[in-house]
Every structure is written in C-alpha cells, then in structure tokens.
C-alpha positions as CSV (number, residue, x, y, z in Angstrom):
1,M,-0.3,-0.4,0.2
2,E,2.7,2.3,1.0
3,T,4.4,2.0,-2.9
4,I,0.6,2.5,-4.2
5,I,0.8,5.9,-2.1
6,A,4.1,7.0,-3.0
7,L,3.2,6.6,-7.0
8,A,0.1,8.5,-6.4
9,I,2.0,11.5,-4.4
10,N,5.3,11.4,-7.1
11,D,7.5,10.1,-4.0
12,L,10.0,9.3,-6.3
13,D,13.2,8.7,-3.3
14,F,10.3,5.8,-1.8
15,L,9.1,4.2,-5.0
16,D,12.7,3.7,-5.6
17,L,13.3,2.3,-2.4
18,A,10.2,0.2,-2.4
19,L,10.7,-1.4,-5.9
20,K,14.9,-1.9,-4.8
21,H,13.7,-4.3,-2.2
22,G,10.3,-4.7,-2.6
23,T,11.5,-6.9,-5.6
24,A,13.0,-10.1,-3.8
25,S,11.5,-13.1,-2.7
26,N,9.6,-12.0,0.2
27,Q,8.3,-15.5,1.8
28,K,8.1,-14.7,5.1
29,H,5.1,-12.3,5.5
30,G,5.9,-11.0,9.2
31,P,2.9,-9.4,11.2
32,H,0.8,-10.0,8.3
33,P,-1.9,-12.3,6.6
34,P,0.9,-14.9,4.5
35,Y,-1.7,-13.7,1.4
36,Y,0.2,-10.3,1.5
37,A,3.5,-11.4,0.5
38,E,1.6,-12.9,-2.4
39,I,0.0,-9.7,-3.2
40,N,3.3,-8.2,-2.5
41,K,5.1,-10.6,-5.6
42,L,1.9,-10.0,-8.3
43,F,2.2,-6.2,-7.4
44,F,6.2,-6.4,-7.9
45,A,5.6,-8.4,-10.8
46,T,3.4,-5.8,-12.1
47,V,4.9,-2.7,-12.4
48,S,8.2,-4.3,-12.9
49,G,7.1,-5.8,-16.4
50,S,7.8,-9.3,-15.2
51,E,6.2,-12.5,-16.0
52,Y,3.8,-13.8,-13.4
53,P,0.7,-16.6,-13.9
54,I,-2.2,-14.5,-15.3
55,D,-4.4,-18.1,-13.8
56,E,-2.7,-17.4,-10.0
57,A,-2.7,-13.7,-10.2
58,V,-7.3,-14.7,-10.6
59,K,-7.2,-17.3,-8.5
60,L,-5.3,-15.1,-6.2
61,A,-8.3,-12.7,-6.3
62,S,-10.8,-14.2,-6.3
63,R,-10.1,-15.8,-2.3
64,K,-12.7,-15.5,0.5
65,S,-9.7,-15.4,2.8
66,I,-8.9,-11.4,1.4
67,P,-10.1,-8.9,2.7
68,A,-12.2,-7.0,-0.4
69,S,-9.9,-4.3,-0.3
70,D,-7.2,-6.3,-0.5
71,A,-8.8,-8.4,-3.4
72,T,-9.5,-5.3,-5.4
73,I,-6.4,-4.1,-5.4
74,V,-5.2,-7.9,-6.9
75,K,-8.3,-7.6,-9.2
76,F,-7.0,-3.9,-10.4
77,L,-3.1,-5.4,-11.0
78,V,-4.8,-8.7,-13.8
79,A,-7.1,-5.8,-15.2
80,I,-3.2,-4.2,-16.1
81,L,-2.4,-8.1,-16.6
82,T,-5.6,-9.2,-18.8
83,H,-5.7,-5.6,-20.5
84,D,-9.3,-5.1,-18.8
85,R,-10.9,-1.7,-18.8
86,E,-14.1,-3.3,-17.4
87,L,-12.5,-4.6,-14.8
88,A,-10.5,-1.8,-14.6
89,I,-12.9,1.0,-13.6
90,K,-14.9,-1.5,-11.5
91,S,-12.0,-2.1,-8.7
92,L,-11.1,2.2,-8.8
93,E,-15.1,2.2,-8.3
94,Y,-15.3,-0.3,-5.4
95,D,-12.2,1.3,-4.0
96,L,-13.5,4.6,-3.2
97,I,-16.8,2.9,-2.4
98,S,-14.6,0.8,0.0
99,D,-13.3,4.0,1.0
100,R,-16.6,5.7,2.1
101,K,-17.7,2.7,4.6
102,T,-14.2,3.7,6.3
103,R,-15.7,7.6,6.7
104,F,-19.7,6.0,7.6
105,I,-17.3,4.9,10.3
106,D,-14.7,7.4,11.6
107,P,-15.5,10.5,9.6
108,A,-11.6,11.2,10.3
109,C,-10.1,8.9,9.2
110,K,-10.0,9.9,5.3
111,L,-11.3,12.5,2.9
112,Y,-10.1,11.3,0.4
113,N,-8.8,8.0,-1.3
114,V,-5.1,8.3,-2.1
115,G,-4.8,4.4,-3.0
116,T,-7.5,5.1,-5.6
117,H,-5.0,7.7,-6.9
118,G,-2.1,5.0,-6.7
119,L,-4.0,2.6,-8.4
120,Y,-5.3,5.3,-11.5
121,E,-1.0,6.2,-11.5
122,I,0.4,2.1,-12.0
123,A,-2.9,2.3,-15.1
124,L,-1.2,5.4,-16.4
125,L,2.3,4.2,-16.6
126,L,1.8,0.6,-17.7
127,R,-1.8,0.1,-19.5
128,P,-3.3,4.2,-19.6
129,E,-6.4,2.9,-22.3
130,I,-8.0,1.2,-19.4
131,V,-8.5,3.9,-17.4
132,E,-8.8,6.6,-20.4
133,K,-13.0,6.1,-19.0
134,W,-12.2,7.2,-15.6
135,D,-14.1,10.4,-14.0
136,V,-11.4,12.5,-13.0
137,N,-13.0,14.9,-11.7
138,Q,-15.3,13.2,-10.0
139,G,-16.1,14.1,-5.8
140,M,-15.0,12.8,-2.5
141,P,-13.2,10.2,-1.9
142,W,-11.6,11.1,-5.3
143,D,-9.6,14.0,-5.2
144,A,-9.5,15.7,-8.7
145,E,-7.1,18.1,-7.1
146,L,-4.5,15.8,-6.1
147,Y,-5.1,14.1,-9.7
148,A,-4.1,18.0,-10.8
149,W,-1.5,18.6,-9.0
150,R,0.0,15.0,-9.4
151,R,-0.2,16.2,-13.5
152,T,2.1,19.2,-12.9
153,G,4.7,17.1,-12.0
154,A,5.6,18.4,-8.9
155,K,7.4,15.8,-6.6
156,A,6.1,15.1,-3.3
157,I,10.0,15.0,-1.9
158,S,8.9,19.6,-2.5
159,V,7.9,19.6,0.2
160,F,10.9,19.9,2.5
161,D,11.9,22.9,0.4
162,G,12.9,25.9,2.6
163,Y,14.1,22.9,5.2
164,P,17.8,22.8,6.2
165,A,19.8,19.6,4.7
166,E,20.4,18.0,7.8
167,E,16.7,17.8,8.6
168,V,15.4,17.2,4.9
169,D,18.2,14.0,5.2
170,F,16.3,12.5,8.0
171,L,13.0,13.4,7.1
172,R,13.4,11.4,3.7
173,M,15.4,8.8,5.1
174,S,16.7,8.5,2.4
175,K,18.8,5.6,4.0
176,P,17.3,3.0,5.5
177,L,17.9,2.9,9.3
178,A,18.7,-0.4,9.6
179,E,19.6,-3.1,6.5
C-alpha cells in the first residue's frame, strides 16, 4: 500500500527504495496475513513488467480469505495484466466505495482515497487505455485537486523545500535505518 501511495503523490525517492527492496523474494509475511507476500509478488511483477501467471493472479483475487479491499487491488492488477478496461474501472469504483465505508465509521479517518489515485497512476504508467473512461473530475473521495497537482509533475519531496539539508536528509529517510 505504501508503494501505491508513493505513486499517487509522486514520491520517487520512496518508490525507488520500494522497488529495490520489494522485488526481493519475500516468503515471510511478518505480522501480516500470509497472502500479503503473494500480493506483494503480484504487485512488483506487474509494475516491473516481469512475468506473472494470469491464472495464479485470478486465483489470488478470488480467494475468500482476502478482505475485499485487498482483493480489489489484486483485481486491479489482474485488469492491468489482462488489459481489461471494465475490470479496471470497476476496481477503482469499488476502491472508492470501500473508502466511503471507512469514513462512515470514522469520518476523520479519510477525506479522500489516496490509494485509488495510486492505482490510477499505475495504470497510467503501464496501460493508460484501461482507465481512459475514469472520471478524473469526480468528487470525494476521489480528489480532483490531487489529480491536477500530480499532473504538474511536482514531487512529494518538494514539501521539504526551505528546510536545512540535515533535517531534509533525516525526514526523507533516504537511507534505511538498518539494513
């Protein structure tokens, strides 16, 4: 999810770190459910252009043990791999709906869905034709202003402009705390 958000906000530093470390074989899932490692492999195979068996991706997306929010991400990745425009749009729509449910539980939790923006950016990079019918000017939880800002090419790191270099290096965490 962090990598998807990094794409949404154009955080190329984090994205670079994630791609370097995320593509490594990840058999351990830490505190997360075991399917997270499988989703991780599918995600990095998709964004790096590596081969990933479509039947395995479809099987992963249809598992009953995966929460709907995670299954939506998998279905969106399947849409990219299979060039499925309808599935891509439905996945983005469902991702926004699932965010609305979170806001009903805790309205302060999320005002807009950055994750949906990240998924959209992945499609723009890899298969722009599958999201050409997505309404980028729609209201919340999609944020048309975030979309417009992202189109300017501004980098997320620009929020640190004006800070002393040593503070920026610390805040950027350009080096992992421990290797």
